[in-house]
Biopython code that builds the backbone (N, CA, C, O; Angstrom):
import numpy as np
from Bio.PDB.StructureBuilder import StructureBuilder

atoms = [
    (1, "GLY", "N", (158.778, -114.457, -150.373)),
    (1, "GLY", "CA", (159.752, -115.518, -150.949)),
    (1, "GLY", "C", (160.186, -116.466, -149.974)),
    (1, "GLY", "O", (159.790, -116.196, -148.841)),
    (2, "ASP", "N", (160.909, -117.535, -150.080)),
    (2, "ASP", "CA", (161.193, -118.787, -149.453)),
    (2, "ASP", "C", (162.537, -118.874, -149.852)),
    (2, "ASP", "O", (162.615, -119.373, -150.974)),
    (3, "CYS", "N", (164.034, -118.470, -149.180)),
    (3, "CYS", "CA", (165.031, -118.631, -149.365)),
    (3, "CYS", "C", (165.879, -118.497, -147.998)),
    (3, "CYS", "O", (165.360, -118.194, -146.923)),
    (4, "ALA", "N", (167.449, -118.799, -148.208)),
    (4, "ALA", "CA", (167.969, -118.531, -147.322)),
    (4, "ALA", "C", (168.017, -116.910, -146.491)),
    (4, "ALA", "O", (168.072, -116.680, -145.283)),
    (5, "ASP", "N", (167.976, -116.017, -147.572)),
    (5, "ASP", "CA", (167.773, -114.698, -146.547)),
    (5, "ASP", "C", (166.596, -114.366, -146.306)),
    (5, "ASP", "O", (166.447, -113.149, -146.419)),
    (6, "LEU", "N", (165.173, -115.223, -145.861)),
    (6, "LEU", "CA", (164.098, -115.094, -145.616)),
    (6, "LEU", "C", (164.014, -116.111, -144.615)),
    (6, "LEU", "O", (163.037, -116.819, -144.857)),
    (7, "PRO", "N", (164.718, -116.532, -143.447)),
    (7, "PRO", "CA", (164.571, -117.550, -142.695)),
    (7, "PRO", "C", (163.380, -117.331, -141.966)),
    (7, "PRO", "O", (163.597, -117.018, -140.795)),
    (8, "ILE", "N", (162.216, -117.395, -142.283)),
    (8, "ILE", "CA", (161.192, -117.091, -141.313)),
    (8, "ILE", "C", (159.862, -117.819, -141.676)),
    (8, "ILE", "O", (159.511, -117.849, -142.856)),
    (9, "SER", "N", (159.137, -118.386, -140.738)),
    (9, "SER", "CA", (157.911, -119.431, -140.828)),
    (9, "SER", "C", (157.184, -118.909, -141.791)),
    (9, "SER", "O", (157.424, -117.747, -142.121)),
    (10, "ALA", "N", (156.217, -119.596, -142.403)),
    (10, "ALA", "CA", (155.159, -118.971, -143.596)),
    (10, "ALA", "C", (154.157, -118.105, -142.728)),
    (10, "ALA", "O", (153.831, -117.003, -143.169)),
    (11, "ASP", "N", (153.665, -118.533, -141.551)),
    (11, "ASP", "CA", (153.098, -117.924, -140.550)),
    (11, "ASP", "C", (153.477, -116.525, -140.146)),
    (11, "ASP", "O", (152.646, -115.619, -140.084)),
    (12, "ASP", "N", (154.884, -116.359, -139.846)),
    (12, "ASP", "CA", (155.636, -115.108, -139.485)),
    (12, "ASP", "C", (155.540, -114.423, -140.978)),
    (12, "ASP", "O", (155.066, -113.301, -140.804)),
    (13, "ALA", "N", (155.784, -114.632, -142.300)),
    (13, "ALA", "CA", (155.902, -114.012, -143.055)),
    (13, "ALA", "C", (154.793, -113.270, -143.620)),
    (13, "ALA", "O", (154.842, -112.243, -144.296)),
    (14, "LYS", "N", (153.446, -114.163, -143.118)),
    (14, "LYS", "CA", (151.844, -113.482, -143.732)),
    (14, "LYS", "C", (151.801, -113.003, -142.702)),
    (14, "LYS", "O", (150.705, -112.450, -142.788)),
    (15, "ALA", "N", (152.361, -112.647, -141.216)),
    (15, "ALA", "CA", (152.153, -111.552, -140.578)),
    (15, "ALA", "C", (152.732, -110.396, -140.943)),
    (15, "ALA", "O", (152.125, -109.326, -140.998)),
    (16, "ALA", "N", (153.962, -110.556, -141.218)),
    (16, "ALA", "CA", (155.017, -109.329, -141.630)),
    (16, "ALA", "C", (154.030, -108.617, -143.077)),
    (16, "ALA", "O", (154.084, -107.394, -143.203)),
    (17, "GLN", "N", (153.374, -109.238, -143.860)),
    (17, "GLN", "CA", (153.027, -108.866, -145.077)),
    (17, "GLN", "C", (151.531, -108.151, -144.679)),
    (17, "GLN", "O", (150.912, -107.207, -145.170)),
    (18, "ALA", "N", (151.336, -108.819, -143.858)),
    (18, "ALA", "CA", (149.732, -107.981, -143.298)),
    (18, "ALA", "C", (149.994, -106.735, -142.867)),
    (18, "ALA", "O", (149.341, -105.791, -143.312)),
    (19, "ILE", "N", (151.066, -106.539, -141.867)),
    (19, "ILE", "CA", (151.551, -105.446, -141.208)),
    (19, "ILE", "C", (152.251, -104.341, -142.325)),
    (19, "ILE", "O", (152.369, -103.192, -141.900)),
    (20, "ALA", "N", (152.659, -104.577, -143.536)),
    (20, "ALA", "CA", (153.328, -104.109, -144.312)),
    (20, "ALA", "C", (152.174, -103.458, -145.097)),
    (20, "ALA", "O", (152.154, -102.262, -145.387)),
    (21, "ALA", "N", (151.273, -104.296, -145.398)),
    (21, "ALA", "CA", (149.701, -103.957, -146.115)),
    (21, "ALA", "C", (149.136, -102.767, -145.389)),
    (21, "ALA", "O", (148.837, -101.700, -145.924)),
    (22, "ASN", "N", (149.022, -103.064, -144.108)),
    (22, "ASN", "CA", (148.454, -101.844, -143.464)),
    (22, "ASN", "C", (149.053, -100.743, -143.177)),
    (22, "ASN", "O", (148.309, -99.920, -142.643)),
    (23, "LEU", "N", (150.091, -100.427, -143.327)),
    (23, "LEU", "CA", (150.936, -99.382, -143.112)),
    (23, "LEU", "C", (150.962, -98.835, -144.603)),
    (23, "LEU", "O", (150.958, -97.614, -144.763)),
    (24, "ALA", "N", (150.984, -99.588, -145.574)),
    (24, "ALA", "CA", (151.049, -98.674, -146.801)),
    (24, "ALA", "C", (149.323, -98.171, -146.972)),
    (24, "ALA", "O", (149.117, -97.152, -147.632)),
    (25, "VAL", "N", (148.427, -98.728, -146.515)),
    (25, "VAL", "CA", (146.782, -98.199, -146.248)),
    (25, "VAL", "C", (147.127, -97.021, -145.773)),
    (25, "VAL", "O", (147.211, -95.945, -146.367)),
    (26, "ILE", "N", (147.345, -97.314, -144.533)),
    (26, "ILE", "CA", (147.348, -95.987, -143.492)),
    (26, "ILE", "C", (148.424, -94.718, -144.284)),
    (26, "ILE", "O", (147.990, -93.566, -144.300)),
    (27, "THR", "N", (149.685, -94.985, -144.858)),
    (27, "THR", "CA", (150.266, -93.993, -145.242)),
    (27, "THR", "C", (149.870, -93.420, -146.376)),
    (27, "THR", "O", (150.066, -92.211, -146.501)),
    (28, "GLU", "N", (149.229, -94.169, -147.441)),
    (28, "GLU", "CA", (148.328, -93.591, -148.320)),
    (28, "GLU", "C", (147.191, -92.691, -147.904)),
    (28, "GLU", "O", (147.010, -91.584, -148.413)),
    (29, "LYS", "N", (146.475, -93.182, -147.012)),
    (29, "LYS", "CA", (145.485, -92.361, -146.718)),
    (29, "LYS", "C", (145.634, -90.938, -145.947)),
    (29, "LYS", "O", (144.863, -89.991, -145.789)),
    (30, "VAL", "N", (146.885, -91.193, -145.563)),
    (30, "VAL", "CA", (147.358, -89.716, -144.800)),
    (30, "VAL", "C", (147.852, -89.007, -146.052)),
    (30, "VAL", "O", (147.394, -87.895, -146.314)),
    (31, "ALA", "N", (148.613, -89.487, -146.718)),
    (31, "ALA", "CA", (148.909, -88.718, -147.973)),
    (31, "ALA", "C", (147.634, -88.133, -148.647)),
    (31, "ALA", "O", (147.436, -86.922, -148.745)),
    (32, "GLN", "N", (146.891, -88.973, -149.047)),
    (32, "GLN", "CA", (145.671, -88.173, -149.317)),
    (32, "GLN", "C", (144.928, -87.090, -148.858)),
    (32, "GLN", "O", (144.348, -86.280, -149.582)),
    (33, "ALA", "N", (144.958, -87.088, -147.558)),
    (33, "ALA", "CA", (144.599, -86.538, -146.467)),
    (33, "ALA", "C", (145.013, -84.984, -146.323)),
    (33, "ALA", "O", (144.512, -83.907, -146.001)),
    (34, "SER", "N", (146.146, -85.491, -146.729)),
    (34, "SER", "CA", (147.002, -83.893, -146.756)),
    (34, "SER", "C", (147.408, -83.335, -147.939)),
    (34, "SER", "O", (148.118, -82.335, -148.042)),
    (35, "GLY", "N", (146.885, -84.085, -148.964)),
    (35, "GLY", "CA", (147.177, -83.388, -150.243)),
    (35, "GLY", "C", (148.412, -83.664, -150.927)),
    (35, "GLY", "O", (148.809, -83.080, -151.935)),
    (36, "ALA", "N", (148.985, -84.583, -150.317)),
    (36, "ALA", "CA", (150.426, -85.268, -151.100)),
    (36, "ALA", "C", (149.999, -86.541, -151.747)),
    (36, "ALA", "O", (149.017, -87.235, -151.487)),
    (37, "GLU", "N", (151.035, -86.727, -152.739)),
    (37, "GLU", "CA", (150.831, -88.028, -153.740)),
    (37, "GLU", "C", (151.546, -88.918, -152.822)),
    (37, "GLU", "O", (152.364, -88.769, -151.914)),
    (38, "PHE", "N", (150.800, -90.127, -153.516)),
    (38, "PHE", "CA", (151.485, -91.575, -152.772)),
    (38, "PHE", "C", (152.516, -92.305, -153.690)),
    (38, "PHE", "O", (152.018, -92.342, -154.814)),
    (39, "LEU", "N", (153.427, -92.748, -153.686)),
    (39, "LEU", "CA", (154.234, -93.603, -154.557)),
    (39, "LEU", "C", (154.039, -94.920, -153.826)),
    (39, "LEU", "O", (154.477, -95.111, -152.691)),
    (40, "PRO", "N", (153.374, -95.805, -154.517)),
    (40, "PRO", "CA", (153.180, -96.985, -153.948)),
    (40, "PRO", "C", (154.215, -98.301, -154.149)),
    (40, "PRO", "O", (154.112, -99.256, -154.919)),
    (41, "ILE", "N", (155.074, -98.035, -153.328)),
    (41, "ILE", "CA", (156.423, -98.705, -153.395)),
    (41, "ILE", "C", (156.192, -100.175, -153.178)),
    (41, "ILE", "O", (156.743, -100.996, -153.911)),
    (42, "SER", "N", (155.400, -100.534, -152.200)),
    (42, "SER", "CA", (155.332, -102.085, -152.206)),
    (42, "SER", "C", (154.386, -102.763, -153.142)),
    (42, "SER", "O", (154.136, -103.964, -153.034)),
    (43, "ARG", "N", (153.776, -101.880, -154.204)),
    (43, "ARG", "CA", (153.252, -102.541, -155.346)),
    (43, "ARG", "C", (154.364, -102.612, -156.384)),
    (43, "ARG", "O", (154.604, -103.658, -156.987)),
    (44, "LEU", "N", (155.121, -101.348, -156.606)),
    (44, "LEU", "CA", (156.157, -101.504, -157.516)),
    (44, "LEU", "C", (157.287, -102.437, -157.337)),
    (44, "LEU", "O", (158.073, -102.835, -158.196)),
    (45, "SER", "N", (157.234, -102.742, -155.975)),
    (45, "SER", "CA", (158.659, -103.518, -155.618)),
    (45, "SER", "C", (158.079, -105.095, -155.520)),
    (45, "SER", "O", (158.881, -105.893, -155.035)),
    (46, "ARG", "N", (157.079, -105.504, -155.831)),
    (46, "ARG", "CA", (156.398, -106.769, -155.747)),
    (46, "ARG", "C", (157.416, -108.027, -155.742)),
    (46, "ARG", "O", (157.821, -108.814, -154.887)),
    (47, "ARG", "N", (157.604, -107.841, -156.984)),
    (47, "ARG", "CA", (158.657, -109.078, -157.608)),
    (47, "ARG", "C", (160.215, -108.890, -157.467)),
    (47, "ARG", "O", (161.039, -109.529, -158.120)),
    (48, "HIS", "N", (160.527, -107.860, -156.462)),
    (48, "HIS", "CA", (161.665, -108.012, -155.891)),
    (48, "HIS", "C", (162.022, -107.953, -154.598)),
    (48, "HIS", "O", (162.862, -107.145, -154.202)),
    (49, "ASN", "N", (161.406, -108.819, -153.805)),
    (49, "ASN", "CA", (161.777, -108.901, -152.517)),
    (49, "ASN", "C", (163.129, -109.797, -152.289)),
    (49, "ASN", "O", (163.603, -110.244, -153.334)),
    (50, "ALA", "N", (163.843, -110.138, -151.038)),
    (50, "ALA", "CA", (164.949, -110.480, -150.759)),
    (50, "ALA", "C", (165.272, -111.927, -151.504)),
    (50, "ALA", "O", (166.413, -112.385, -151.535)),
    (51, "CYS", "N", (164.391, -112.437, -151.963)),
    (51, "CYS", "CA", (164.789, -113.908, -152.491)),
    (51, "CYS", "C", (164.598, -113.875, -154.098)),
    (51, "CYS", "O", (164.804, -114.883, -154.775)),
    (52, "ALA", "N", (164.224, -112.749, -154.609)),
    (52, "ALA", "CA", (164.244, -112.485, -155.957)),
    (52, "ALA", "C", (165.535, -112.600, -156.729)),
    (52, "ALA", "O", (166.589, -112.927, -156.182)),
    (53, "ALA", "N", (165.445, -112.365, -157.813)),
    (53, "ALA", "CA", (167.131, -112.564, -158.564)),
    (53, "ALA", "C", (167.487, -111.144, -158.500)),
    (53, "ALA", "O", (168.689, -110.876, -158.485)),
    (54, "ASP", "N", (166.586, -110.144, -158.458)),
    (54, "ASP", "CA", (166.944, -108.694, -158.457)),
    (54, "ASP", "C", (166.187, -108.400, -157.471)),
    (54, "ASP", "O", (164.970, -108.277, -157.613)),
    (55, "PRO", "N", (166.773, -108.253, -156.380)),
    (55, "PRO", "CA", (166.348, -107.832, -155.067)),
    (55, "PRO", "C", (166.277, -106.539, -154.398)),
    (55, "PRO", "O", (167.259, -106.252, -153.713)),
    (56, "TRP", "N", (165.231, -105.619, -154.459)),
    (56, "TRP", "CA", (165.007, -104.285, -153.733)),
    (56, "TRP", "C", (165.504, -104.215, -152.417)),
    (56, "TRP", "O", (166.165, -103.289, -151.946)),
    (57, "ALA", "N", (165.072, -105.465, -151.733)),
    (57, "ALA", "CA", (165.152, -105.223, -150.360)),
    (57, "ALA", "C", (166.150, -106.215, -149.724)),
    (57, "ALA", "O", (166.637, -107.148, -150.363)),
    (58, "ASN", "N", (166.467, -105.922, -148.240)),
    (58, "ASN", "CA", (167.412, -106.788, -147.534)),
    (58, "ASN", "C", (166.628, -108.121, -146.949)),
    (58, "ASN", "O", (165.430, -108.101, -146.666)),
    (59, "GLY", "N", (167.428, -109.213, -146.818)),
    (59, "GLY", "CA", (166.734, -110.306, -145.997)),
    (59, "GLY", "C", (167.083, -110.311, -144.605)),
    (59, "GLY", "O", (167.672, -109.311, -144.194)),
    (60, "PHE", "N", (166.896, -111.008, -143.999)),
    (60, "PHE", "CA", (167.037, -111.212, -142.360)),
    (60, "PHE", "C", (168.230, -111.879, -142.370)),
    (60, "PHE", "O", (168.568, -112.821, -143.088)),
    (61, "LYS", "N", (169.106, -111.066, -141.138)),
    (61, "LYS", "CA", (170.376, -111.371, -141.007)),
    (61, "LYS", "C", (170.410, -111.097, -139.526)),
    (61, "LYS", "O", (170.812, -110.016, -139.094)),
    (62, "PRO", "N", (169.950, -112.164, -138.671)),
    (62, "PRO", "CA", (169.679, -111.708, -137.082)),
    (62, "PRO", "C", (171.286, -111.618, -136.617)),
    (62, "PRO", "O", (171.507, -110.947, -135.608)),
    (63, "GLU", "N", (172.522, -112.308, -137.349)),
    (63, "GLU", "CA", (173.628, -112.432, -136.551)),
    (63, "GLU", "C", (174.260, -110.928, -136.928)),
    (63, "GLU", "O", (175.338, -110.584, -136.443)),
    (64, "VAL", "N", (173.644, -110.219, -137.662)),
    (64, "VAL", "CA", (174.269, -108.700, -137.984)),
    (64, "VAL", "C", (173.671, -107.790, -137.128)),
    (64, "VAL", "O", (172.440, -107.780, -137.162)),
    (65, "ALA", "N", (174.321, -106.880, -136.231)),
    (65, "ALA", "CA", (173.784, -106.082, -135.291)),
    (65, "ALA", "C", (173.230, -104.776, -136.336)),
    (65, "ALA", "O", (173.886, -104.433, -137.320)),
    (66, "ASN", "N", (172.090, -104.208, -135.994)),
    (66, "ASN", "CA", (171.478, -103.364, -136.479)),
    (66, "ASN", "C", (171.478, -103.151, -138.076)),
    (66, "ASN", "O", (171.727, -102.109, -138.684)),
    (67, "TYR", "N", (171.072, -104.634, -138.683)),
    (67, "TYR", "CA", (170.802, -104.645, -139.860)),
    (67, "TYR", "C", (169.573, -104.516, -140.046)),
    (67, "TYR", "O", (168.686, -105.024, -139.359)),
    (68, "ALA", "N", (169.397, -103.586, -141.318)),
    (68, "ALA", "CA", (167.795, -103.365, -141.679)),
    (68, "ALA", "C", (167.176, -104.347, -142.502)),
    (68, "ALA", "O", (167.013, -104.192, -143.712)),
    (69, "ALA", "N", (166.844, -105.316, -141.888)),
    (69, "ALA", "CA", (165.907, -106.668, -142.310)),
    (69, "ALA", "C", (164.549, -105.798, -142.930)),
    (69, "ALA", "O", (163.976, -104.869, -142.363)),
    (70, "ALA", "N", (164.189, -106.451, -144.397)),
    (70, "ALA", "CA", (163.310, -106.106, -144.728)),
    (70, "ALA", "C", (163.122, -104.461, -145.205)),
    (70, "ALA", "O", (162.015, -104.005, -145.491)),
    (71, "HIS", "N", (164.273, -103.720, -145.239)),
    (71, "HIS", "CA", (164.373, -102.661, -145.761)),
    (71, "HIS", "C", (164.863, -102.350, -147.000)),
    (71, "HIS", "O", (165.640, -103.217, -147.401)),
    (72, "PRO", "N", (164.674, -101.282, -147.887)),
    (72, "PRO", "CA", (165.278, -101.380, -149.354)),
    (72, "PRO", "C", (166.789, -101.558, -149.249)),
    (72, "PRO", "O", (167.339, -101.085, -148.254)),
    (73, "ASN", "N", (167.489, -102.165, -150.131)),
    (73, "ASN", "CA", (168.873, -102.321, -150.148)),
    (73, "ASN", "C", (169.290, -101.147, -151.041)),
    (73, "ASN", "O", (168.492, -100.212, -150.977)),
    (74, "LEU", "N", (170.251, -100.972, -151.791)),
    (74, "LEU", "CA", (171.101, -100.026, -152.542)),
    (74, "LEU", "C", (170.159, -100.175, -154.015)),
    (74, "LEU", "O", (169.838, -99.144, -154.607)),
    (75, "ALA", "N", (169.868, -101.140, -154.393)),
    (75, "ALA", "CA", (169.413, -101.343, -155.601)),
    (75, "ALA", "C", (167.936, -100.880, -155.454)),
    (75, "ALA", "O", (167.515, -100.277, -156.440)),
    (76, "GLY", "N", (167.023, -101.048, -154.375)),
    (76, "GLY", "CA", (166.000, -100.667, -154.281)),
    (76, "GLY", "C", (165.534, -99.397, -153.967)),
    (76, "GLY", "O", (164.435, -98.931, -154.267)),
    (77, "MET", "N", (166.721, -98.690, -153.146)),
    (77, "MET", "CA", (166.541, -97.393, -153.223)),
    (77, "MET", "C", (167.031, -96.479, -154.320)),
    (77, "MET", "O", (166.688, -95.303, -154.439)),
    (78, "SER", "N", (167.799, -97.076, -155.045)),
    (78, "SER", "CA", (168.001, -96.480, -156.326)),
    (78, "SER", "C", (167.040, -96.575, -157.286)),
    (78, "SER", "O", (166.949, -95.733, -158.180)),
    (79, "ALA", "N", (166.271, -97.569, -157.188)),
    (79, "ALA", "CA", (164.843, -98.074, -158.255)),
    (79, "ALA", "C", (164.025, -97.116, -157.627)),
    (79, "ALA", "O", (163.622, -96.263, -158.419)),
    (80, "ILE", "N", (163.626, -96.967, -156.396)),
    (80, "ILE", "CA", (162.812, -95.648, -155.974)),
    (80, "ILE", "C", (163.181, -94.562, -156.126)),
    (80, "ILE", "O", (162.233, -93.797, -156.299)),
    (81, "ALA", "N", (164.325, -93.998, -156.154)),
    (81, "ALA", "CA", (165.023, -92.780, -156.412)),
    (81, "ALA", "C", (164.405, -92.467, -157.896)),
    (81, "ALA", "O", (163.625, -91.545, -158.133)),
    (82, "GLU", "N", (164.890, -93.388, -158.827)),
    (82, "GLU", "CA", (164.369, -93.462, -160.368)),
    (82, "GLU", "C", (162.710, -93.156, -160.398)),
    (82, "GLU", "O", (162.341, -92.137, -160.983)),
    (83, "LEU", "N", (161.730, -94.019, -159.781)),
    (83, "LEU", "CA", (160.610, -93.969, -159.781)),
    (83, "LEU", "C", (160.052, -92.572, -159.265)),
    (83, "LEU", "O", (159.014, -92.175, -159.796)),
    (84, "LEU", "N", (160.630, -91.804, -158.300)),
    (84, "LEU", "CA", (160.341, -90.714, -157.761)),
    (84, "LEU", "C", (160.789, -89.803, -158.841)),
    (84, "LEU", "O", (159.893, -89.292, -159.513)),
    (85, "ASP", "N", (161.861, -89.549, -159.088)),
    (85, "ASP", "CA", (162.178, -88.721, -160.199)),
    (85, "ASP", "C", (161.400, -88.399, -161.316)),
    (85, "ASP", "O", (160.983, -87.285, -161.632)),
    (86, "LYS", "N", (161.235, -89.500, -161.905)),
    (86, "LYS", "CA", (160.459, -89.359, -163.202)),
    (86, "LYS", "C", (159.065, -88.933, -162.615)),
    (86, "LYS", "O", (158.435, -88.275, -163.443)),
    (87, "ARG", "N", (158.439, -89.108, -161.494)),
    (87, "ARG", "CA", (157.150, -88.766, -161.036)),
    (87, "ARG", "C", (157.224, -87.333, -160.940)),
    (87, "ARG", "O", (156.435, -86.632, -161.573)),
    (88, "LEU", "N", (158.184, -86.804, -160.138)),
    (88, "LEU", "CA", (158.325, -85.376, -160.142)),
    (88, "LEU", "C", (158.781, -84.350, -161.352)),
    (88, "LEU", "O", (158.712, -83.122, -161.413)),
    (89, "GLY", "N", (159.355, -85.494, -162.448)),
    (89, "GLY", "CA", (159.675, -84.752, -163.647)),
    (89, "GLY", "C", (158.388, -84.402, -164.434)),
    (89, "GLY", "O", (158.426, -83.487, -165.258)),
    (90, "THR", "N", (157.361, -85.031, -164.230)),
    (90, "THR", "CA", (155.964, -84.991, -164.861)),
    (90, "THR", "C", (155.337, -83.545, -164.023)),
    (90, "THR", "O", (154.590, -82.862, -164.724)),
    (91, "ARG", "N", (155.537, -83.134, -162.860)),
    (91, "ARG", "CA", (155.101, -82.412, -162.210)),
    (91, "ARG", "C", (155.795, -80.901, -162.358)),
    (91, "ARG", "O", (155.183, -79.876, -162.056)),
    (92, "ARG", "N", (157.128, -80.912, -162.854)),
    (92, "ARG", "CA", (157.729, -79.628, -163.011)),
    (92, "ARG", "C", (157.135, -78.485, -164.255)),
    (92, "ARG", "O", (157.663, -77.380, -164.380)),
]
sb = StructureBuilder()
sb.init_structure("model")
sb.init_model(0)
sb.init_chain("A")
sb.init_seg("    ")
for serial, (resi, resn, name, xyz) in enumerate(atoms, 1):
    if name == "N":
        sb.init_residue(resn, " ", resi, " ")
    sb.init_atom(name, np.array(xyz, "f"), 0.0, 1.0, " ", f" {name:<3s}", serial, name[0])
structure = sb.get_structure()
């Protein structure tokens, strides 16, 4: 997104997206190798970035110490919990 909650350059945004994509690939591979299931949150939350009408992630607020930038907010964690509950419900 491009909004006040994401005051970063296009190059920095691309770099952050590349890092996040790489982490998702590594996490999925490790999950598969260990026999665990992988819940693809990055794909499921794609339309819910900090600039979205219904954001699931925090924006960047450098003026706030210990702010969890780019991490799930309450709406995001609630959505993830619901998705996980649905996934686990099919396994019981």
